C-alpha positions as CSV (number, residue, x, y, z in Angstrom):
1,M,81.9,37.9,82.7
2,A,82.8,35.2,80.2
3,A,79.2,35.2,78.8
4,G,79.3,38.8,78.6
5,K,82.6,39.0,76.5
6,T,80.9,36.1,74.1
7,V,78.1,38.3,73.7
8,E,80.2,41.4,73.3
9,M,82.3,39.5,70.6
10,A,79.2,38.2,69.1
11,V,77.7,41.8,68.7
12,M,80.9,42.9,67.5
13,G,81.1,39.8,64.9
14,L,77.6,41.0,63.7
15,K,78.6,44.8,63.5
16,A,81.5,43.5,61.3
17,A,79.3,41.2,58.9
18,L,76.7,44.1,58.6
19,G,79.6,46.3,57.5
20,N,80.6,43.9,55.1
21,L,76.9,43.3,53.9
22,E,76.6,47.5,53.2
23,N,80.1,47.3,51.4
24,A,79.1,44.5,49.1
25,I,75.6,46.2,48.5
26,D,77.3,49.2,47.5
27,V,79.6,48.1,45.2
28,R,76.9,45.7,43.5
29,F,75.1,49.1,42.9
30,E,78.0,50.7,41.8
31,R,78.6,47.6,39.1
32,E,75.1,47.9,38.2
33,R,75.0,51.6,37.7
34,D,78.3,51.1,35.6
35,Q,76.6,48.2,33.9
36,S,73.7,50.8,32.8
37,E,75.9,53.2,31.7
38,V,77.9,51.0,29.6
39,D,74.4,49.5,28.1
40,G,73.6,53.2,27.0
41,E,77.0,53.8,25.6
42,V,76.4,50.3,23.5
43,R,73.0,51.5,22.6
44,R,74.5,55.1,21.3
45,V,77.4,53.2,19.3
46,H,74.9,51.1,17.4
47,A,72.7,54.0,16.5
48,D,75.8,56.0,15.3
49,R,76.8,53.0,13.5
50,S,73.4,52.6,11.7
51,R,73.5,56.2,10.7
52,L,77.1,56.1,9.5
53,A,76.0,53.2,7.5
54,Q,72.8,54.8,6.2
55,E,75.0,57.8,4.9
56,L,77.7,55.8,3.6
57,D,74.9,53.9,1.5
58,Q,73.7,57.2,0.3
59,S,77.2,58.5,-0.4
60,E,78.1,55.7,-2.7
61,F,74.9,55.9,-4.5
62,R,75.8,59.8,-5.0
63,A,79.3,58.7,-6.3
64,N,78.0,56.2,-8.5
65,R,75.1,58.4,-10.0
66,L,77.9,61.2,-10.4
67,E,80.2,58.8,-12.2
68,E,77.3,57.8,-14.7
69,V,76.8,61.5,-15.3
70,N,80.5,61.7,-15.9
71,R,80.5,58.8,-18.3
72,E,77.5,60.7,-19.8
73,V,79.2,63.9,-20.2
74,S,82.5,62.6,-21.5
75,R,80.5,60.7,-24.1
76,R,78.8,64.2,-25.2
77,L,81.7,66.0,-25.2
78,V,83.5,63.4,-27.5
79,T,80.8,63.5,-29.8
80,A,80.8,67.3,-29.7
81,M,84.4,67.4,-30.5
82,E,84.1,64.9,-33.5
83,T,81.1,67.0,-34.8
84,I,83.5,70.1,-34.6
85,R,86.1,68.6,-36.4
86,A,84.2,67.0,-39.1
87,V,82.7,70.6,-40.0
88,L,86.3,71.9,-39.9
89,D,87.6,69.5,-42.1
90,R,85.1,70.5,-45.0
């Protein structure tokens, strides 16, 4: 009987080890899936960042252009007002 118990205990130990191995494999697959999701999210964030940086550059360019146009309009208005004053002063 002692040999039978030893074999039975060895089989139980083997079953426990296989169960632990299956659990470890499941955990590993879950981590890899999670990592893949994180990698995808990082790629999306980088793409969004690039797009937003490009939009910011375009907005800054447009703001600078509008500022230049505003200065030109202001200069022309001053010139027009001076011309009108000169005509009225005659």
